[in-house]
TORKOLZA-449501 format. One record per residue (C-alpha): residue number from 1; residue in three letters; z, y, x. Coordinates in Angstrom, 2 decimals. Layout:
BEGIN
[NUM; "ALA"; [Z; Y; X]];
...
REM end
This chain:
BEGIN
[1; "MET"; [0.00; 0.00; 0.00]];
[2; "PRO"; [-0.89; 3.46; 1.40]];
[3; "SER"; [2.01; 5.55; 2.59]];
[4; "LEU"; [3.33; 8.33; 0.39]];
[5; "ARG"; [3.44; 10.48; 3.54]];
[6; "PRO"; [-0.26; 10.81; 4.40]];
[7; "SER"; [-1.61; 11.63; 7.82]];
[8; "GLY"; [-4.97; 11.86; 9.55]];
[9; "ALA"; [-7.93; 11.11; 7.29]];
[10; "ALA"; [-5.66; 10.71; 4.26]];
[11; "ALA"; [-4.15; 14.16; 4.83]];
[12; "GLN"; [-7.61; 15.72; 5.13]];
[13; "PHE"; [-8.71; 13.95; 1.96]];
[14; "LEU"; [-5.66; 15.16; 0.04]];
[15; "LYS"; [-6.14; 18.70; 1.41]];
[16; "ARG"; [-9.66; 18.75; -0.02]];
[17; "VAL"; [-8.45; 17.23; -3.27]];
[18; "GLY"; [-5.71; 19.86; -3.31]];
[19; "THR"; [-8.29; 22.64; -3.03]];
[20; "VAL"; [-10.21; 21.32; -6.01]];
[21; "SER"; [-7.02; 20.51; -7.93]];
[22; "GLY"; [-5.56; 23.96; -7.27]];
[23; "PHE"; [-8.56; 25.81; -8.64]];
[24; "THR"; [-8.90; 23.27; -11.43]];
[25; "MET"; [-5.26; 23.80; -12.36]];
[26; "LEU"; [-5.85; 27.55; -12.43]];
[27; "SER"; [-8.90; 27.01; -14.63]];
[28; "ARG"; [-6.83; 24.77; -16.91]];
[29; "VAL"; [-4.08; 27.39; -17.13]];
[30; "THR"; [-6.61; 30.08; -18.04]];
[31; "GLY"; [-8.19; 27.53; -20.36]];
[32; "PHE"; [-4.86; 27.06; -22.15]];
[33; "LEU"; [-4.53; 30.82; -22.45]];
[34; "ARG"; [-8.04; 30.89; -23.89]];
[35; "ASP"; [-7.17; 28.16; -26.40]];
[36; "VAL"; [-3.88; 29.84; -27.30]];
[37; "VAL"; [-5.85; 33.01; -28.09]];
[38; "LEU"; [-8.41; 31.02; -30.11]];
[39; "ALA"; [-5.67; 29.14; -31.98]];
[40; "TRP"; [-3.82; 32.39; -32.68]];
[41; "ILE"; [-6.80; 34.42; -33.85]];
[42; "ILE"; [-9.27; 31.83; -35.19]];
[43; "GLY"; [-6.86; 28.97; -36.03]];
[44; "ALA"; [-7.84; 25.33; -36.70]];
[45; "GLY"; [-9.82; 25.68; -39.91]];
[46; "PRO"; [-13.50; 25.80; -40.90]];
[47; "ILE"; [-14.40; 28.90; -38.85]];
[48; "ALA"; [-12.89; 27.29; -35.76]];
[49; "ASP"; [-14.82; 24.09; -36.56]];
[50; "ALA"; [-18.05; 26.11; -36.59]];
[51; "PHE"; [-17.32; 27.56; -33.14]];
[52; "PHE"; [-16.26; 24.25; -31.61]];
[53; "ILE"; [-19.39; 22.53; -32.92]];
[54; "ALA"; [-21.47; 25.34; -31.42]];
[55; "LEU"; [-19.59; 24.90; -28.14]];
[56; "ARG"; [-19.90; 21.11; -28.06]];
[57; "ILE"; [-23.67; 21.00; -28.53]];
[58; "PRO"; [-24.62; 22.70; -25.22]];
[59; "ASN"; [-21.70; 20.92; -23.55]];
[60; "HIS"; [-23.16; 17.56; -24.62]];
[61; "PHE"; [-26.46; 18.45; -22.99]];
[62; "ARG"; [-24.67; 19.84; -19.93]];
[63; "ALA"; [-22.81; 16.58; -19.41]];
[64; "LEU"; [-26.04; 14.64; -19.90]];
[65; "PHE"; [-28.43; 16.68; -17.73]];
[66; "ALA"; [-26.09; 18.40; -15.30]];
[67; "GLU"; [-22.66; 17.21; -14.23]];
[68; "GLY"; [-22.77; 13.52; -15.12]];
[69; "ALA"; [-26.23; 12.18; -14.38]];
[70; "PHE"; [-27.25; 14.85; -11.92]];
[71; "ASN"; [-24.29; 14.62; -9.56]];
[72; "SER"; [-24.34; 10.83; -9.38]];
[73; "ALA"; [-28.02; 10.88; -8.35]];
[74; "PHE"; [-28.22; 14.13; -6.38]];
[75; "VAL"; [-25.12; 14.03; -4.17]];
[76; "PRO"; [-25.82; 10.65; -2.47]];
[77; "THR"; [-29.48; 11.60; -1.94]];
[78; "TYR"; [-28.61; 15.02; -0.52]];
[79; "ALA"; [-25.85; 13.56; 1.67]];
[80; "GLY"; [-28.24; 10.93; 3.00]];
[81; "ALA"; [-30.87; 13.57; 3.83]];
[82; "LEU"; [-28.19; 15.71; 5.46]];
[83; "GLU"; [-26.98; 12.80; 7.60]];
[84; "ARG"; [-30.50; 11.72; 8.65]];
[85; "ASP"; [-32.57; 14.91; 8.81]];
[86; "GLY"; [-30.17; 17.85; 9.04]];
[87; "VAL"; [-29.35; 20.87; 6.92]];
[88; "GLU"; [-32.80; 22.46; 6.71]];
[89; "ARG"; [-34.53; 19.34; 5.40]];
[90; "ALA"; [-31.72; 18.66; 2.93]];
[91; "LEU"; [-31.98; 22.21; 1.54]];
[92; "VAL"; [-35.74; 21.83; 1.07]];
[93; "PHE"; [-35.06; 18.75; -1.06]];
[94; "ALA"; [-32.37; 20.64; -3.03]];
[95; "GLY"; [-34.75; 23.56; -3.62]];
[96; "ARG"; [-37.41; 21.27; -5.09]];
[97; "VAL"; [-34.88; 19.72; -7.43]];
[98; "LEU"; [-33.65; 23.19; -8.39]];
[99; "GLY"; [-37.18; 24.32; -9.24]];
[100; "ALA"; [-37.76; 21.31; -11.47]];
[101; "LEU"; [-34.46; 21.84; -13.29]];
[102; "VAL"; [-35.27; 25.50; -14.01]];
[103; "ALA"; [-38.55; 24.49; -15.65]];
[104; "VAL"; [-36.99; 21.68; -17.72]];
[105; "GLN"; [-34.03; 23.75; -18.87]];
[106; "LEU"; [-36.24; 26.65; -19.96]];
[107; "VAL"; [-38.17; 24.26; -22.21]];
[108; "ILE"; [-34.94; 22.83; -23.66]];
[109; "LEU"; [-33.54; 26.31; -24.26]];
[110; "LEU"; [-36.68; 27.49; -26.03]];
[111; "ALA"; [-36.78; 24.41; -28.27]];
[112; "ALA"; [-33.06; 24.68; -29.10]];
[113; "GLU"; [-33.34; 28.35; -30.02]];
[114; "ILE"; [-36.32; 27.71; -32.31]];
[115; "TRP"; [-35.10; 24.49; -33.95]];
[116; "THR"; [-31.35; 25.10; -33.93]];
[117; "ARG"; [-30.67; 24.01; -37.50]];
[118; "PRO"; [-32.63; 20.71; -37.27]];
[119; "LEU"; [-30.80; 20.00; -33.99]];
[120; "LEU"; [-27.45; 20.56; -35.69]];
[121; "VAL"; [-28.46; 18.40; -38.66]];
[122; "LEU"; [-29.41; 15.62; -36.22]];
[123; "LEU"; [-26.23; 15.81; -34.16]];
[124; "THR"; [-23.69; 16.90; -36.80]];
[125; "PRO"; [-25.08; 16.00; -40.25]];
[126; "ASP"; [-22.09; 17.30; -42.22]];
[127; "PHE"; [-21.98; 20.73; -40.63]];
[128; "GLU"; [-23.65; 22.25; -43.72]];
[129; "LYS"; [-20.99; 21.11; -46.22]];
[130; "ASP"; [-20.43; 24.83; -46.80]];
[131; "ALA"; [-23.65; 26.89; -46.76]];
[132; "MET"; [-22.05; 30.00; -45.26]];
[133; "LEU"; [-20.31; 27.99; -42.54]];
[134; "GLY"; [-23.60; 26.21; -41.87]];
[135; "ASP"; [-25.27; 29.56; -41.25]];
[136; "LEU"; [-22.38; 30.62; -39.02]];
[137; "THR"; [-22.58; 27.41; -36.96]];
[138; "THR"; [-26.32; 27.90; -36.49]];
[139; "LEU"; [-25.85; 31.49; -35.33]];
[140; "LEU"; [-23.03; 30.60; -32.94]];
[141; "THR"; [-25.06; 27.73; -31.45]];
[142; "ARG"; [-27.98; 30.06; -30.76]];
[143; "ILE"; [-25.61; 32.40; -28.94]];
[144; "THR"; [-23.89; 29.70; -26.85]];
[145; "PHE"; [-26.91; 27.56; -25.93]];
[146; "PRO"; [-28.17; 29.72; -22.99]];
[147; "TYR"; [-24.96; 28.70; -21.22]];
[148; "LEU"; [-26.61; 25.32; -20.60]];
[149; "LEU"; [-29.35; 26.81; -18.40]];
[150; "CYS"; [-26.89; 28.71; -16.22]];
[151; "VAL"; [-24.37; 25.91; -15.83]];
[152; "THR"; [-27.10; 23.42; -14.89]];
[153; "LEU"; [-28.09; 25.65; -11.98]];
[154; "VAL"; [-24.40; 26.11; -11.14]];
[155; "THR"; [-24.16; 22.33; -10.82]];
[156; "VAL"; [-26.91; 22.26; -8.17]];
[157; "TYR"; [-25.33; 24.98; -6.06]];
[158; "GLY"; [-21.91; 23.39; -6.46]];
[159; "ALA"; [-23.16; 19.96; -5.40]];
[160; "VAL"; [-24.71; 21.41; -2.24]];
[161; "LEU"; [-21.52; 23.28; -1.37]];
[162; "ASN"; [-19.41; 20.17; -2.00]];
[163; "ALA"; [-21.62; 18.12; 0.32]];
[164; "HIS"; [-20.74; 20.64; 3.05]];
[165; "HIS"; [-17.02; 20.28; 2.19]];
[166; "ARG"; [-16.82; 23.71; 0.54]];
[167; "TYR"; [-15.15; 23.09; -2.81]];
[168; "ALA"; [-13.44; 26.33; -3.81]];
[169; "ALA"; [-16.28; 28.22; -5.54]];
[170; "ALA"; [-17.48; 25.35; -7.71]];
[171; "ALA"; [-13.91; 24.40; -8.63]];
[172; "GLY"; [-13.03; 28.00; -9.47]];
[173; "ALA"; [-16.14; 28.82; -11.51]];
[174; "PRO"; [-14.69; 27.56; -14.83]];
[175; "ILE"; [-12.01; 30.26; -14.57]];
[176; "LEU"; [-14.74; 32.78; -15.33]];
[177; "PHE"; [-15.63; 30.80; -18.45]];
[178; "ASN"; [-12.11; 31.17; -19.82]];
[179; "VAL"; [-11.72; 34.82; -18.84]];
[180; "ALA"; [-15.06; 35.75; -20.41]];
[181; "ILE"; [-14.19; 34.15; -23.76]];
[182; "VAL"; [-10.74; 35.77; -23.95]];
[183; "ALA"; [-12.16; 39.16; -22.98]];
[184; "CYS"; [-14.95; 38.97; -25.55]];
[185; "VAL"; [-12.62; 37.78; -28.33]];
[186; "ALA"; [-10.23; 40.63; -27.55]];
[187; "ALA"; [-13.11; 43.11; -27.54]];
[188; "ALA"; [-14.38; 41.80; -30.89]];
[189; "VAL"; [-11.06; 42.12; -32.77]];
[190; "PRO"; [-11.25; 45.91; -33.29]];
[191; "LEU"; [-14.96; 45.60; -34.12]];
[192; "LYS"; [-14.41; 43.25; -37.06]];
[193; "PRO"; [-14.89; 46.04; -39.66]];
[194; "PHE"; [-18.33; 46.62; -38.12]];
[195; "GLY"; [-19.44; 42.99; -38.61]];
[196; "LEU"; [-18.59; 41.51; -35.19]];
[197; "ALA"; [-15.88; 38.91; -35.84]];
[198; "PRO"; [-13.71; 37.36; -33.09]];
[199; "VAL"; [-15.62; 34.08; -33.45]];
[200; "HIS"; [-18.83; 35.95; -32.58]];
[201; "GLY"; [-17.06; 37.38; -29.54]];
[202; "ALA"; [-16.06; 33.88; -28.45]];
[203; "ALA"; [-19.68; 32.71; -28.59]];
[204; "ILE"; [-20.91; 35.75; -26.67]];
[205; "GLY"; [-18.23; 35.05; -24.06]];
[206; "VAL"; [-19.65; 31.55; -23.54]];
[207; "ALA"; [-23.13; 32.93; -22.80]];
[208; "LEU"; [-21.82; 35.64; -20.45]];
[209; "ALA"; [-19.64; 33.10; -18.65]];
[210; "GLY"; [-22.70; 31.07; -17.64]];
[211; "ILE"; [-24.24; 34.14; -15.99]];
[212; "ALA"; [-20.99; 34.98; -14.18]];
[213; "GLU"; [-20.59; 31.42; -12.86]];
[214; "LEU"; [-24.15; 31.36; -11.54]];
[215; "VAL"; [-23.68; 34.67; -9.70]];
[216; "LEU"; [-20.44; 33.36; -8.13]];
[217; "LEU"; [-22.05; 30.15; -6.82]];
[218; "VAL"; [-25.13; 31.90; -5.46]];
[219; "ARG"; [-22.92; 34.35; -3.57]];
[220; "ALA"; [-20.75; 31.49; -2.24]];
[221; "MET"; [-23.74; 30.03; -0.40]];
[222; "ARG"; [-23.91; 32.94; 2.04]];
[223; "PRO"; [-20.54; 32.49; 3.83]];
[224; "ALA"; [-21.43; 28.81; 4.22]];
[225; "GLY"; [-24.63; 29.77; 6.04]];
[226; "LEU"; [-26.75; 28.12; 3.36]];
[227; "SER"; [-29.81; 29.45; 1.56]];
[228; "LEU"; [-31.03; 27.68; -1.57]];
[229; "ARG"; [-33.86; 28.90; -3.78]];
[230; "PRO"; [-36.10; 27.16; -6.31]];
[231; "ARG"; [-39.18; 25.52; -4.82]];
[232; "ALA"; [-42.25; 23.96; -6.43]];
[233; "PRO"; [-41.42; 20.27; -7.01]];
[234; "ARG"; [-43.07; 17.85; -4.59]];
[235; "PHE"; [-42.59; 14.13; -5.01]];
[236; "ASP"; [-41.77; 13.24; -1.42]];
[237; "GLY"; [-39.35; 10.53; -0.26]];
[238; "GLU"; [-36.07; 12.22; -1.13]];
[239; "VAL"; [-37.29; 13.45; -4.52]];
[240; "TRP"; [-38.54; 9.99; -5.46]];
[241; "THR"; [-35.22; 8.50; -4.39]];
[242; "PHE"; [-33.42; 11.09; -6.48]];
[243; "LEU"; [-35.59; 10.43; -9.54]];
[244; "LYS"; [-35.15; 6.66; -9.27]];
[245; "ARG"; [-31.40; 7.16; -9.26]];
[246; "LEU"; [-31.49; 9.86; -11.92]];
[247; "GLY"; [-33.14; 7.65; -14.57]];
[248; "PRO"; [-30.35; 5.05; -14.85]];
[249; "ALA"; [-27.72; 7.76; -14.30]];
[250; "THR"; [-29.10; 9.80; -17.20]];
[251; "ILE"; [-29.20; 6.74; -19.44]];
[252; "GLY"; [-25.64; 5.86; -18.45]];
[253; "SER"; [-24.48; 9.43; -19.02]];
[254; "GLY"; [-26.36; 9.37; -22.29]];
[255; "ALA"; [-24.29; 6.37; -23.34]];
[256; "ALA"; [-21.14; 8.43; -22.93]];
[257; "GLN"; [-22.73; 11.27; -24.87]];
[258; "ILE"; [-23.51; 8.87; -27.72]];
[259; "ALA"; [-19.78; 8.31; -28.14]];
[260; "MET"; [-19.14; 12.06; -28.05]];
[261; "PHE"; [-21.87; 12.67; -30.62]];
[262; "VAL"; [-20.31; 10.02; -32.86]];
[263; "ASP"; [-16.95; 11.75; -32.38]];
[264; "THR"; [-18.44; 15.04; -33.56]];
[265; "ILE"; [-20.28; 13.44; -36.50]];
[266; "LEU"; [-17.31; 11.43; -37.75]];
[267; "ALA"; [-14.80; 14.23; -37.19]];
[268; "ALA"; [-17.02; 16.63; -39.16]];
[269; "ALA"; [-17.07; 14.08; -42.01]];
[270; "LEU"; [-13.25; 13.85; -42.08]];
[271; "PRO"; [-11.09; 16.40; -43.97]];
[272; "VAL"; [-11.47; 19.98; -42.73]];
[273; "GLY"; [-9.72; 20.67; -39.43]];
[274; "ALA"; [-10.49; 17.30; -37.80]];
[275; "VAL"; [-12.93; 18.79; -35.28]];
[276; "SER"; [-10.34; 21.40; -34.32]];
[277; "ALA"; [-7.51; 18.83; -34.06]];
[278; "MET"; [-9.65; 16.70; -31.77]];
[279; "TYR"; [-10.57; 19.76; -29.71]];
[280; "TYR"; [-6.99; 20.93; -29.14]];
[281; "ALA"; [-5.78; 17.39; -28.31]];
[282; "ASP"; [-8.69; 17.06; -25.91]];
[283; "ARG"; [-7.68; 20.28; -24.14]];
[284; "LEU"; [-4.31; 18.77; -23.21]];
[285; "TYR"; [-5.92; 15.41; -22.42]];
[286; "GLN"; [-8.40; 17.08; -20.07]];
[287; "LEU"; [-5.63; 18.60; -17.93]];
[288; "PRO"; [-4.90; 15.48; -15.84]];
[289; "ILE"; [-8.55; 14.48; -15.98]];
[290; "GLY"; [-9.57; 17.78; -14.43]];
[291; "VAL"; [-6.70; 18.25; -12.00]];
[292; "ILE"; [-6.60; 14.63; -10.80]];
[293; "ALA"; [-9.66; 12.59; -11.78]];
[294; "ILE"; [-12.40; 15.17; -11.41]];
[295; "ALA"; [-10.82; 16.60; -8.26]];
[296; "ILE"; [-10.64; 13.19; -6.60]];
[297; "GLY"; [-14.12; 12.21; -7.76]];
[298; "THR"; [-15.57; 15.53; -6.55]];
[299; "VAL"; [-14.25; 14.96; -3.03]];
[300; "LEU"; [-14.77; 11.20; -2.97]];
[301; "LEU"; [-18.48; 11.04; -3.87]];
[302; "PRO"; [-19.85; 13.13; -0.94]];
[303; "GLU"; [-17.40; 11.46; 1.46]];
[304; "LEU"; [-18.45; 7.96; 0.43]];
[305; "SER"; [-22.13; 8.97; 0.41]];
[306; "ARG"; [-22.02; 10.23; 3.99]];
[307; "ARG"; [-20.00; 7.24; 5.18]];
[308; "PHE"; [-22.40; 4.74; 3.62]];
[309; "ALA"; [-25.38; 6.70; 5.02]];
[310; "ALA"; [-23.78; 6.42; 8.47]];
[311; "GLY"; [-23.06; 2.68; 8.03]];
[312; "ASP"; [-19.27; 3.14; 7.94]];
[313; "GLU"; [-18.49; 0.52; 5.27]];
[314; "ALA"; [-14.87; 0.04; 6.34]];
[315; "GLY"; [-14.16; 3.77; 6.30]];
[316; "ALA"; [-15.66; 4.07; 2.84]];
[317; "ARG"; [-13.42; 1.26; 1.55]];
[318; "ARG"; [-10.32; 2.92; 2.99]];
[319; "ALA"; [-11.25; 6.24; 1.37]];
[320; "GLN"; [-11.75; 4.59; -2.01]];
[321; "LYS"; [-8.44; 2.72; -1.82]];
[322; "ARG"; [-6.67; 6.01; -1.04]];
[323; "ALA"; [-8.31; 7.60; -4.05]];
[324; "ILE"; [-7.24; 4.78; -6.39]];
[325; "PHE"; [-3.66; 4.82; -5.10]];
[326; "TRP"; [-3.19; 8.56; -5.50]];
[327; "SER"; [-4.90; 8.50; -8.89]];
[328; "ILE"; [-2.25; 6.09; -10.18]];
[329; "VAL"; [0.67; 7.96; -8.62]];
[330; "LEU"; [-0.40; 11.36; -9.94]];
[331; "THR"; [-1.49; 10.22; -13.43]];
[332; "ALA"; [1.59; 8.17; -14.40]];
[333; "PRO"; [3.75; 11.17; -15.49]];
[334; "PHE"; [1.00; 12.44; -17.80]];
[335; "VAL"; [0.62; 9.03; -19.43]];
[336; "VAL"; [4.34; 8.89; -20.16]];
[337; "ALA"; [4.37; 12.43; -21.60]];
[338; "PHE"; [1.32; 11.88; -23.83]];
[339; "LEU"; [2.74; 8.67; -25.25]];
[340; "ALA"; [6.35; 9.85; -25.64]];
[341; "VAL"; [6.20; 13.50; -26.79]];
[342; "PRO"; [2.64; 14.39; -27.90]];
[343; "ASP"; [3.72; 16.57; -30.85]];
[344; "LEU"; [6.05; 18.58; -28.62]];
[345; "LEU"; [3.25; 19.22; -26.11]];
[346; "VAL"; [0.86; 20.41; -28.82]];
[347; "ARG"; [3.57; 22.55; -30.41]];
[348; "LEU"; [4.46; 24.23; -27.13]];
[349; "ALA"; [0.84; 24.86; -26.26]];
[350; "PHE"; [-0.71; 25.99; -29.52]];
[351; "ALA"; [1.75; 26.33; -32.47]];
[352; "ARG"; [1.59; 30.04; -33.17]];
[353; "GLY"; [-0.33; 32.41; -35.40]];
[354; "ALA"; [-2.90; 30.57; -37.54]];
[355; "PHE"; [-2.05; 27.19; -35.97]];
[356; "HIS"; [0.30; 25.54; -38.51]];
[357; "GLU"; [2.57; 22.47; -38.44]];
[358; "ASP"; [0.09; 20.13; -40.11]];
[359; "ALA"; [-2.39; 20.93; -37.34]];
[360; "VAL"; [0.34; 20.16; -34.76]];
[361; "LEU"; [0.94; 16.70; -36.21]];
[362; "ARG"; [-2.75; 15.91; -36.47]];
[363; "ALA"; [-3.54; 17.02; -32.91]];
[364; "GLY"; [-0.37; 15.31; -31.61]];
[365; "SER"; [-1.32; 11.91; -33.00]];
[366; "THR"; [-4.78; 12.33; -31.47]];
[367; "LEU"; [-3.29; 13.21; -28.08]];
[368; "GLN"; [-1.05; 10.13; -28.17]];
[369; "ALA"; [-4.08; 7.94; -28.88]];
[370; "TYR"; [-5.89; 9.48; -25.91]];
[371; "GLY"; [-2.84; 8.73; -23.76]];
[372; "PHE"; [-3.41; 4.97; -24.02]];
[373; "GLY"; [-6.68; 5.30; -22.13]];
[374; "LEU"; [-5.83; 8.14; -19.75]];
[375; "LEU"; [-5.20; 5.99; -16.68]];
[376; "ALA"; [-8.48; 4.12; -17.18]];
[377; "ILE"; [-10.43; 7.39; -17.46]];
[378; "VAL"; [-8.84; 8.72; -14.26]];
[379; "LEU"; [-9.41; 5.50; -12.30]];
[380; "LEU"; [-13.08; 5.44; -13.30]];
[381; "ARG"; [-13.52; 8.61; -11.23]];
[382; "SER"; [-12.42; 6.63; -8.16]];
[383; "VAL"; [-14.34; 3.43; -8.92]];
[384; "VAL"; [-17.74; 4.70; -10.09]];
[385; "PRO"; [-18.44; 6.80; -6.93]];
[386; "GLY"; [-18.36; 3.57; -4.92]];
[387; "PHE"; [-21.48; 2.44; -6.79]];
[388; "HIS"; [-23.21; 5.82; -6.87]];
[389; "ALA"; [-22.64; 6.49; -3.16]];
[390; "ARG"; [-24.68; 3.35; -2.37]];
[391; "GLY"; [-27.46; 4.57; -4.64]];
[392; "ASP"; [-26.57; 2.05; -7.35]];
[393; "THR"; [-26.71; 3.96; -10.63]];
[394; "ARG"; [-27.90; 0.93; -12.61]];
[395; "THR"; [-24.68; -1.10; -12.61]];
[396; "PRO"; [-22.49; 1.74; -13.96]];
[397; "MET"; [-25.21; 2.37; -16.56]];
[398; "TRP"; [-25.12; -1.17; -17.98]];
[399; "VAL"; [-21.34; -1.31; -17.84]];
[400; "ALA"; [-21.13; 2.07; -19.57]];
[401; "PHE"; [-23.20; 0.69; -22.43]];
[402; "ALA"; [-20.76; -2.19; -22.85]];
[403; "GLY"; [-17.78; 0.18; -22.92]];
[404; "ILE"; [-19.52; 2.63; -25.25]];
[405; "GLY"; [-20.52; -0.22; -27.55]];
[406; "VAL"; [-16.86; -1.16; -28.00]];
[407; "ASN"; [-15.97; 2.52; -28.32]];
[408; "VAL"; [-18.49; 3.35; -31.04]];
[409; "VAL"; [-17.80; 0.25; -33.15]];
[410; "LEU"; [-14.08; 0.96; -33.06]];
[411; "LYS"; [-14.63; 4.61; -34.02]];
[412; "PHE"; [-16.10; 3.59; -37.37]];
[413; "VAL"; [-13.33; 1.04; -37.95]];
[414; "LEU"; [-10.33; 3.10; -36.82]];
[415; "SER"; [-11.23; 6.55; -38.16]];
[416; "ASP"; [-10.81; 5.32; -41.74]];
[417; "ARG"; [-7.30; 4.05; -40.98]];
[418; "PHE"; [-5.99; 6.56; -38.42]];
[419; "ASP"; [-7.97; 9.71; -39.30]];
[420; "VAL"; [-9.11; 11.66; -36.22]];
[421; "ALA"; [-6.64; 9.75; -33.99]];
[422; "GLY"; [-8.75; 6.64; -34.60]];
[423; "LEU"; [-11.60; 8.25; -32.68]];
[424; "ALA"; [-9.27; 8.74; -29.70]];
[425; "TYR"; [-7.98; 5.14; -29.87]];
[426; "ALA"; [-11.58; 3.96; -29.70]];
[427; "THR"; [-12.22; 6.18; -26.66]];
[428; "SER"; [-9.20; 4.64; -24.90]];
[429; "ALA"; [-10.31; 1.07; -25.63]];
[430; "GLY"; [-13.84; 1.75; -24.37]];
[431; "ALA"; [-12.51; 3.26; -21.13]];
[432; "TRP"; [-10.47; 0.15; -20.33]];
[433; "VAL"; [-13.46; -2.11; -21.00]];
[434; "ASN"; [-15.61; 0.04; -18.70]];
[435; "LEU"; [-13.04; 0.08; -15.89]];
[436; "GLY"; [-12.29; -3.64; -16.11]];
[437; "LEU"; [-15.94; -4.67; -15.90]];
[438; "LEU"; [-16.70; -2.38; -12.95]];
[439; "MET"; [-13.71; -3.65; -10.97]];
[440; "LEU"; [-14.70; -7.27; -11.62]];
[441; "ILE"; [-18.27; -6.62; -10.46]];
[442; "ASP"; [-17.11; -4.76; -7.35]];
[443; "ARG"; [-14.69; -7.55; -6.42]];
[444; "ARG"; [-17.38; -10.19; -6.88]];
[445; "ARG"; [-19.84; -8.28; -4.67]];
[446; "ARG"; [-17.25; -7.89; -1.93]];
[447; "ARG"; [-16.58; -11.61; -1.94]];
[448; "LEU"; [-20.30; -12.40; -1.73]];
[449; "SER"; [-20.74; -9.98; 1.19]];
[450; "GLU"; [-17.93; -11.66; 3.09]];
[451; "VAL"; [-19.46; -15.14; 2.74]];
REM end
């Protein structure tokens, strides 16, 4: 078992994780302040549901096309090019990918702005239960959707910086997201008599946040001595390698998005306030995921990628074992808190203003259900990079489908019995299935390699 008093490589790893965790914690704190403001001013009713649906739609696409699939395919390819050919060649590859993403995202943005209502009907069929709220959701989605273009480009710049062990800017960018929403909501409050409601301000804040994050990441490249600009795509060796990895990664990330889409659809079909209850529970649930799981995964993927590219199999294994060990140690207190006192956590975080006691109980039961799968979700961030760093995006894809299959089936079964908490129980069950299968496959491959 690794020592609780790290030194050498472990200390350097934890220092990098600490950088990401520190900024992530600050972004979570500002995120809680943002959610407290939203809960206080907008509440957890139908208007809040409209905003959170509008926020989730571009976030679904972001997770599909940017953070999830993109990072798992891009980072190992970039790290391999960096290890073999040097910085200049790696940046040429990154610029070609950046140019392709700009073109694709502009097409997606144009289509989403034109066909917003059909998109919402497809992804959230019950959003038009009330005609006025349906119109509001459509308007808010049109305002928030440009965020997707900006944050996709932010992901490219962040991945390049992370590969050079510069984590602060990418980890700190979400702080701007929270600050922009709070500032725009506050600015909209006195303008309500003139037709600009706080919920409109929140949506405008989302769009402005994307621009602010992009400016931050572009400026962060200069102190690192890096220059990245969009280039015309050329299908050379690195780009083909990236695309071959991106296909399965996108499908695998799409599997996770299927479950999130089903969450949104089923929650919208439940009694009013279910989408909001799930959102506020998820905000607490995402705290350890961001501070621990995402931080460890962010540092681990480029480290494993460069070690595997250099042929250091033993060093990669040691790094992954450290990540798993510290994931368990750091996550355990959150698991206990979510299972033991979920209502208290929700009450302390959000119970003020328009956020009433019935919303506390509903969000608390959802948070407790998420708690059963929290450790599995965190450990996946230490296990999956071991596959992606080798360029294997296919195995996690197929395993993700198995986990999502269990997840989705259980959502339909459990939501009738446990209301919105049933959706969270299903998420927890699917995470454990996913983790268990990946660990079995990894163990089997290690045994075969040792024969």
